[in-house]
TISE-458370 format. One line per 3 residues: number of its first residue (from 1); for each residue x, y, z of N, C-alpha, C. Coordinates in steps of 0.02 Angstrom, whole numbers. Layout:
<atoms>
NUM = X:Y:Z:X:Y:Z:X:Y:Z; ...
</atoms>
This chain:
<atoms>
1 = 42:-59:0:0:0:0:44:62:0; 29:110:-41:68:171:-44:50:217:13; 102:248:41:89:298:93:60:360:59
4 = 30:402:99:1:464:71:56:505:38; 116:507:68:171:545:40:193:517:-27; 204:451:-31:228:422:-94:174:426:-147
7 = 111:422:-127:57:429:-175:56:499:-206; 65:551:-163:68:620:-188:130:630:-232; 187:603:-211:249:610:-248:242:578:-317
10 = 214:518:-319:206:483:-382:161:523:-429; 106:550:-403:60:586:-446:90:651:-471; 138:680:-434:170:741:-458:224:728:-509
13 = 261:674:-500:318:661:-544:298:622:-606; 242:590:-604:221:550:-662:146:558:-673; 126:609:-709:55:621:-719:23:564:-760
16 = -41:556:-752:-77:505:-789:-73:519:-863; -75:467:-903:-69:475:-976:-126:518:-1004; -183:516:-973:-238:558:-997:-221:632:-987
19 = -186:648:-934:-164:717:-923:-109:736:-973; -63:689:-985:-8:703:-1032:-35:720:-1101; -87:686:-1122:-113:696:-1190:-138:768:-1200
22 = -159:800:-1147:-184:868:-1154:-132:921:-1139; -73:901:-1116:-22:949:-1095:18:978:-1153; 28:940:-1206:71:963:-1260:36:959:-1327
25 = 44:1011:-1367:16:1010:-1435:73:1019:-1485; 135:1012:-1463:192:1023:-1507:200:968:-1559; 174:909:-1547:180:853:-1593:114:817:-1596
28 = 93:800:-1656:28:768:-1667:36:692:-1670; 12:655:-1620:19:583:-1621:-15:549:-1680; -61:583:-1714:-93:554:-1773:-43:544:-1830
31 = 15:576:-1825:66:569:-1877:117:515:-1860; 113:486:-1801:163:437:-1779:153:371:-1817; 208:334:-1825:206:268:-1858:244:218:-1814
34 = 223:156:-1816:262:103:-1785:315:84:-1835; 377:99:-1821:429:92:-1871:464:24:-1870; 494:5:-1814:531:-58:-1815:534:-93:-1748
37 = 552:-156:-1752:565:-199:-1695:636:-225:-1703; 672:-231:-1647:741:-256:-1651:748:-322:-1614; 779:-370:-1646:797:-434:-1616:873:-438:-1613
40 = 899:-462:-1557:970:-480:-1554:977:-550:-1582; 1028:-559:-1624:1037:-623:-1658:1107:-650:-1645; 1113:-716:-1649:1177:-749:-1638:1220:-748:-1701
43 = 1191:-766:-1758:1229:-774:-1820:1193:-740:-1878; 1220:-685:-1903:1185:-648:-1956:1176:-688:-2020; 1222:-732:-2037:1214:-771:-2099:1152:-814:-2095
46 = 1141:-846:-2038:1084:-890:-2029:1019:-849:-2024; 1020:-796:-1985:959:-756:-1976:939:-719:-2039; 987:-690:-2074:970:-656:-2137:941:-705:-2188
49 = 970:-765:-2192:943:-815:-2238:871:-832:-2221; 856:-838:-2157:787:-853:-2136:739:-797:-2157; 755:-736:-2138:708:-681:-2152:703:-665:-2226
52 = 757:-674:-2264:755:-660:-2336:726:-718:-2375; 749:-779:-2363:730:-836:-2404:666:-870:-2381; 652:-870:-2316:592:-903:-2290:533:-854:-2290
55 = 544:-793:-2265:489:-746:-2259:486:-695:-2316; 537:-690:-2357:533:-646:-2415:550:-573:-2402; 581:-560:-2345:601:-491:-2330:664:-474:-2369
58 = 681:-410:-2371:740:-388:-2407:783:-347:-2359; 847:-363:-2356:893:-322:-2317:907:-259:-2357; 890:-202:-2329:901:-140:-2367:953:-95:-2336
61 = 979:-113:-2278:1033:-73:-2249:1070:-114:-2198; 1135:-103:-2195:1179:-135:-2147:1222:-81:-2116; 1224:-80:-2050:1258:-26:-2014:1305:-54:-1961
64 = 1369:-63:-1979:1417:-86:-1928:1436:-29:-1881; 1447:-47:-1819:1467:4:-1771:1501:-28:-1710; 1562:-8:-1697:1597:-32:-1638:1607:-107:-1638
67 = 1567:-142:-1599:1573:-215:-1594:1506:-250:-1611; 1467:-218:-1652:1403:-247:-1672:1385:-222:-1742; 1338:-256:-1774:1311:-234:-1839:1235:-239:-1835
70 = 1202:-187:-1860:1129:-187:-1866:1111:-198:-1939; 1064:-243:-1950:1038:-258:-2017:965:-237:-2018; 945:-199:-2068:876:-176:-2073:842:-212:-2132
73 = 786:-244:-2118:749:-281:-2168:676:-258:-2170; 646:-266:-2228:574:-251:-2236:549:-291:-2296; 484:-296:-2301:456:-327:-2361:467:-279:-2419
76 = 482:-305:-2479:500:-262:-2536:445:-214:-2557; 381:-232:-2546:329:-184:-2566:338:-120:-2526; 328:-65:-2559:339:-1:-2526:405:31:-2547
79 = 450:-8:-2575:512:21:-2600:499:54:-2668; 449:29:-2704:434:56:-2770:495:49:-2815; 503:98:-2858:559:97:-2905:616:143:-2883
82 = 616:162:-2819:669:208:-2798:737:174:-2804; 785:213:-2822:853:188:-2824:878:189:-2752; 900:132:-2728:919:127:-2658:991:152:-2647
85 = 999:218:-2656:1063:249:-2640:1068:254:-2564; 1127:268:-2539:1136:275:-2467:1087:324:-2437; 1078:380:-2470:1032:432:-2446:960:407:-2444
88 = 938:374:-2498:870:348:-2501:859:292:-2450; 909:250:-2441:903:195:-2393:895:222:-2323; 936:270:-2305:932:299:-2238:864:331:-2226
91 = 837:362:-2277:770:392:-2271:717:337:-2262; 727:281:-2297:679:225:-2292:678:194:-2223; 735:192:-2189:738:159:-2124:686:187:-2076
94 = 682:252:-2073:637:283:-2023:574:313:-2053; 563:304:-2118:504:333:-2149:456:279:-2175; 462:220:-2149:417:167:-2170:397:126:-2109
97 = 347:85:-2117:325:42:-2062:346:-30:-2076; 348:-70:-2024:361:-141:-2032:434:-159:-2043; 480:-121:-2015:551:-136:-2022:572:-183:-1966
100 = 614:-232:-1983:643:-276:-1934:717:-261:-1931; 741:-245:-1872:812:-232:-1861:842:-293:-1826; 893:-322:-1855:928:-378:-1824:995:-351:-1800
103 = 1009:-359:-1736:1071:-334:-1706:1116:-393:-1689; 1174:-394:-1721:1223:-447:-1709:1282:-419:-1670; 1291:-445:-1609:1350:-428:-1569:1405:-475:-1591
106 = 1458:-446:-1617:1512:-485:-1648:1539:-538:-1600; 1550:-597:-1627:1580:-651:-1590:1531:-703:-1564; 1467:-685:-1559:1419:-733:-1531:1412:-795:-1575
109 = 1422:-787:-1640:1412:-843:-1686:1464:-898:-1675; 1522:-881:-1647:1575:-931:-1638:1593:-943:-1565; 1555:-915:-1519:1569:-922:-1447:1533:-984:-1420
112 = 1571:-1036:-1402:1539:-1097:-1376:1503:-1088:-1309; 1520:-1034:-1274:1488:-1020:-1209:1423:-980:-1217; 1412:-952:-1277:1353:-911:-1287:1291:-954:-1286
115 = 1244:-938:-1242:1183:-978:-1233:1123:-953:-1272; 1131:-898:-1309:1075:-871:-1346:1040:-816:-1307; 991:-787:-1339:953:-732:-1308:885:-757:-1285
118 = 856:-724:-1236:788:-740:-1214:740:-719:-1269; 694:-763:-1287:646:-747:-1340:584:-712:-1313; 579:-706:-1247:523:-672:-1217:464:-717:-1201
121 = 468:-781:-1221:411:-826:-1210:424:-879:-1157; 483:-877:-1126:499:-924:-1073:542:-890:-1021; 544:-920:-962:584:-892:-908:657:-911:-918
124 = 705:-870:-899:695:-801:-878:685:-756:-939; 655:-700:-928:647:-652:-982:578:-652:-1014; 530:-684:-982:463:-685:-1011:435:-614:-1015
127 = 406:-597:-1071:377:-531:-1080:359:-520:-1153; 409:-513:-1195:397:-504:-1267:367:-569:-1293; 321:-564:-1341:289:-624:-1367:309:-644:-1437
130 = 293:-602:-1486:305:-622:-1556:295:-562:-1602; 317:-573:-1664:298:-528:-1718:249:-568:-1761; 214:-535:-1806:165:-569:-1848:176:-551:-1922
133 = 173:-601:-1964:177:-592:-2036:112:-620:-2066; 80:-582:-2109:20:-607:-2141:38:-634:-2210; 1:-685:-2231:15:-720:-2294:-50:-726:-2334
136 = -44:-738:-2399:-104:-744:-2441:-142:-809:-2428; -107:-863:-2411:-139:-928:-2400:-102:-964:-2344; -133:-969:-2286:-100:-998:-2227:-78:-1070:-2239
139 = -122:-1111:-2268:-106:-1181:-2280:-47:-1188:-2327; -47:-1150:-2382:8:-1153:-2430:73:-1128:-2399; 69:-1075:-2359:129:-1049:-2326:158:-1101:-2279
142 = 115:-1134:-2241:140:-1185:-2194:171:-1244:-2231; 142:-1262:-2287:171:-1316:-2329:241:-1294:-2352; 247:-1232:-2374:312:-1206:-2396:362:-1207:-2338
145 = 340:-1186:-2278:385:-1186:-2220:408:-1258:-2205; 362:-1306:-2210:381:-1376:-2200:434:-1397:-2251; 422:-1380:-2314:469:-1398:-2367:538:-1368:-2355
148 = 540:-1309:-2323:603:-1276:-2309:635:-1297:-2242; 600:-1341:-2206:627:-1365:-2143:621:-1317:-2084; 574:-1271:-2089:563:-1221:-2036:532:-1256:-1975
151 = 555:-1237:-1916:527:-1265:-1854:462:-1228:-1836; 412:-1267:-1817:348:-1239:-1795:344:-1241:-1719; 316:-1189:-1691:297:-1189:-1620:224:-1212:-1615
154 = 184:-1192:-1665:113:-1212:-1667:91:-1214:-1740; 61:-1269:-1759:33:-1276:-1826:-41:-1257:-1824; -70:-1237:-1882:-140:-1217:-1882:-188:-1270:-1855
157 = -172:-1333:-1866:-217:-1387:-1844:-210:-1404:-1770; -163:-1373:-1736:-153:-1386:-1665:-189:-1334:-1622; -215:-1358:-1566:-246:-1313:-1518:-314:-1288:-1542
160 = -339:-1238:-1505:-406:-1211:-1519:-405:-1160:-1575; -351:-1124:-1583:-348:-1070:-1633:-321:-1100:-1698; -367:-1120:-1742:-349:-1156:-1803:-330:-1110:-1861
163 = -332:-1046:-1851:-320:-998:-1905:-252:-963:-1899; -209:-989:-1855:-142:-960:-1847:-90:-1014:-1840; -29:-996:-1857:29:-1039:-1845:83:-996:-1814
166 = 129:-1029:-1781:189:-995:-1755:249:-1034:-1779; 295:-1000:-1812:358:-1031:-1831:413:-999:-1788; 470:-1032:-1786:526:-1007:-1746:582:-985:-1792
169 = 610:-926:-1778:668:-904:-1816:729:-939:-1787; 788:-931:-1817:848:-966:-1794:867:-952:-1721; 846:-896:-1694:862:-879:-1625:805:-896:-1577
172 = 753:-928:-1601:698:-949:-1559:643:-897:-1551; 647:-841:-1587:593:-791:-1584:533:-820:-1621; 474:-806:-1593:412:-831:-1623:388:-783:-1678
175 = 368:-812:-1734:338:-773:-1788:269:-801:-1801; 218:-762:-1786:149:-783:-1798:134:-776:-1872; 100:-826:-1899:81:-825:-1970:5:-829:-1974
178 = -25:-779:-2005:-98:-778:-2015:-112:-757:-2087; -172:-773:-2110:-193:-753:-2177:-209:-679:-2179; -195:-647:-2236:-213:-576:-2245:-286:-565:-2229
181 = -328:-613:-2246:-400:-605:-2241:-428:-627:-2173; -386:-637:-2123:-410:-659:-2058:-461:-609:-2031; -517:-634:-2010:-570:-592:-1982:-553:-578:-1909
184 = -550:-515:-1891:-533:-495:-1822:-580:-526:-1771; -640:-543:-1790:-687:-575:-1745:-666:-644:-1723; -619:-675:-1759:-597:-742:-1740:-539:-740:-1691
187 = -514:-681:-1675:-458:-677:-1628:-480:-683:-1557
</atoms>
C-alpha cells in the first residue's frame, strides 16, 4: 500500500497519460508510425537467410558500429522503383512501417559459451511475445515452411486457434503466421 506521501509524490512526478495527452500540442500523435522492432541475433548469416529466403524480406541497410552490426529488413513492397542509394536507404529506415532490425553482437556466432538470447516466451525473460507476418494462403505458406525445414511452435491444426501458426526463427523468436483475410472477430 502506498503511503500518502509516496502517492502524492508519484502523482506529481508522473502524471496520468490522460493528463499528458492534453499537456502538449507540439507534436501530433496522429502522424506517428510504428517503425521497427529489433531482435538480437547470434549469427547474421543464418538469420538473414531465414528472413530473406523463408519470409521474403529484403535487407536494405547494414550498419556496422563498434562491436556490433545492425541489419535492417522489410518486405519489398513499398520500395517502389526508388534507387536505393545510401541517402534513399537511410530515409527509408525511419520513414516506413514494418522494419525488422537484427542486431548482431560480434563473436556470438562462434562463442561456444554463448547460450542465446531470451525470446520473451519463457523464463527467464518472459515478456515479449512475437511478431506477426500475414500471408495470402495460410495452408500453402505452412506447406512451404515444411518444405524448407522451418521449425513450428504451433501448426494451424493444433490447439483451439486453427487460423494461426507460429514458426521459430533461428534464435527462437516466435513469428505468428496468419492469412491476410483473417477476420478480427476470430481472434
